[in-house]
VOBA-1610 file (N, C-alpha, C; in pm, whole numbers, padded with zeros to 5 digits, always signed):
BEGIN
Ala+04513-09720-04492Ala+04610-09792-04411Ala+04620-09936-04462Pro+04738-09995-04455Pro+04754-10134-04497Pro+04659-10225-04420Met+04604-10326-04488Met+04507-10416-04426Met+04544-10560-04460Glu+04584-10635-04359Glu+04618-10775-04382Glu+04493-10862-04369Gly+04491-10973-04441Gly+04382-11069-04431Gly+04253-11029-04501Ala+04261-10932-04591Ala+04140-10887-04663Ala+04109-10981-04779Thr+03985-10978-04823Thr+03944-11047-04945Thr+03927-10940-05051Ile+03995-10957-05164Ile+03993-10859-05272Ile+03924-10923-05393Asp+03824-10855-05446Asp+03756-10900-05566Asp+03780-10795-05673Phe+03840-10833-05784Phe+03884-10743-05890Phe+03800-10773-06014Asn+03720-10673-06061Asn+03624-10698-06169Asn+03637-10597-06282Pro+03705-10631-06392Pro+03703-10546-06511Pro+03571-10564-06586Trp+03514-10456-06634Trp+03386-10461-06705Trp+03388-10359-06817Met+03341-10398-06933Met+03332-10309-07048Met+03184-10276-07070Pro+03135-10165-07010Pro+02991-10137-07013Pro+02935-10112-07153Asp+03014-10057-07244Asp+02964-10032-07379Asp+02934-10161-07455His+02996-10271-07414His+02976-10400-07482His+02906-10502-07392Gly+02889-10469-07264Gly+02817-10557-07173Gly+02890-10685-07136His+03023-10678-07125His+03098-10799-07088His+03222-10765-07007Gly+03272-10867-06941Gly+03397-10857-06867Gly+03508-10920-06948Thr+03599-10988-06879Thr+03711-11053-06946Thr+03696-11205-06938Pro+03755-11278-07034Pro+03745-11424-07031Pro+03842-11490-06934Val+03936-11413-06881Val+04038-11468-06792Val+04013-11415-06651Glu+04006-11504-06554Glu+03985-11462-06415Glu+04115-11410-06355Glu+04107-11297-06289Glu+04223-11238-06225Glu+04260-11317-06099Val+04388-11315-06065Val+04437-11383-05946Val+04489-11276-05850Val+04429-11269-05731Val+04471-11172-05630Val+04549-11248-05523Thr+04670-11200-05493Thr+04757-11265-05396Thr+04800-11165-05290Glu+04786-11202-05164Glu+04837-11119-05055Glu+04987-11145-05045Val+05067-11038-05058Val+05212-11055-05057Val+05275-11015-04923Gly+05194-10966-04830Gly+05243-10935-04696Gly+05238-10787-04665Gly+05227-10757-04538Gly+05227-10618-04493Gly+05108-10538-04542Gly+04997-10607-04574Gly+04879-10537-04623Gly+04887-10500-04770Thr+04979-10563-04843Thr+04997-10539-04986Thr+04944-10658-05064Tyr+04877-10631-05177Tyr+04818-10734-05261Tyr+04862-10714-05404Glu+04870-10824-05477Glu+04909-10820-05618Glu+04797-10882-05701Val+04763-10817-05811Val+04662-10870-05903Val+04734-10911-06031Ala+04716-11036-06071Ala+04782-11086-06192Ala+04679-11130-06294Thr+04721-11137-06416Thr+04641-11182-06529Thr+04524-11087-06556Ile+04553-10958-06556Ile+04452-10859-06593Ile+04444-10857-06745Asn+04328-10887-06800Asn+04314-10905-06943Asn+04212-10806-07001Leu+04256-10683-07026Leu+04171-10583-07093Leu+04197-10599-07242Phe+04134-10699-07302Phe+04169-10749-07434Phe+04115-10668-07551Met+04025-10571-07525Met+03968-10490-07632Met+03997-10343-07608Ala+04019-10270-07716Ala+04031-10125-07704Ala+03895-10068-07666Gly+03898-09960-07588Gly+03774-09895-07549Gly+03770-09865-07401Tyr+03653-09827-07355Tyr+03631-09785-07217Tyr+03604-09906-07128Trp+03680-09916-07020Trp+03663-10022-06920Trp+03638-09959-06783Glu+03560-10026-06702Glu+03545-09991-06560Glu+03601-10107-06480Val+03698-10078-06395Val+03760-10180-06312Val+03718-10153-06168Thr+03638-10243-06112Thr+03589-10228-05975Thr+03668-10319-05883Val+03714-10263-05772Val+03786-10339-05670Val+03702-10337-05544Asp+03656-10456-05502Asp+03579-10471-05379Asp+03672-10529-05273Val+03675-10466-05157Val+03762-10509-05047Val+03676-10540-04925Thr+03694-10660-04871Thr+03628-10699-04747Thr+03736-10731-04646Gly+03738-10657-04536Gly+03838-10677-04433Gly+03810-10801-04350Ala+03912-10845-04278Ala+03898-10960-04190Ala+03790-10936-04085Asp+03763-10808-04053Asp+03661-10773-03954Asp+03520-10766-04014Gly+03509-10790-04146Gly+03378-10788-04212Gly+03342-10655-04275Gly+03419-10549-04247Gly+03393-10420-04310Gly+03426-10427-04458Ala+03348-10355-04539Ala+03367-10363-04684Ala+03364-10225-04748Asp+03432-10215-04861Asp+03432-10092-04940Asp+03467-10129-05083Ser+03443-10035-05174Ser+03480-10060-05313Ser+03520-09930-05379Val+03593-09944-05490Val+03634-09830-05570Val+03629-09873-05715Met+03594-09778-05806Met+03590-09807-05948Met+03688-09714-06019Phe+03771-09774-06105Phe+03865-09699-06186Phe+03816-09703-06330Ala+03811-09588-06395Ala+03776-09582-06536Ala+03907-09586-06616Val+03913-09675-06715Val+04034-09695-06794Val+03996-09695-06940Cys+04068-09619-07022Cys+04046-09620-07166Cys+04166-09688-07231Val+04143-09800-07299Val+04249-09875-07366Val+04249-09836-07513Asp+04364-09792-07562Asp+04378-09755-07704Asp+04421-09874-07786
//
């Protein structure tokens, strides 16, 4: 369900190389429980894990990890 007022932490990580990205992502709430992530910098080819941590205004938290392969 859409969630307004959440805190979103967006973390790309390249586990095979032990590093993230040099550019910090910018998360913006655009309204109606929708958020936009800008400046995603998956600058190297290979396997990335992108973890999204969400903390609701009520303090409840959850996370999800997306596996991405960049060619």
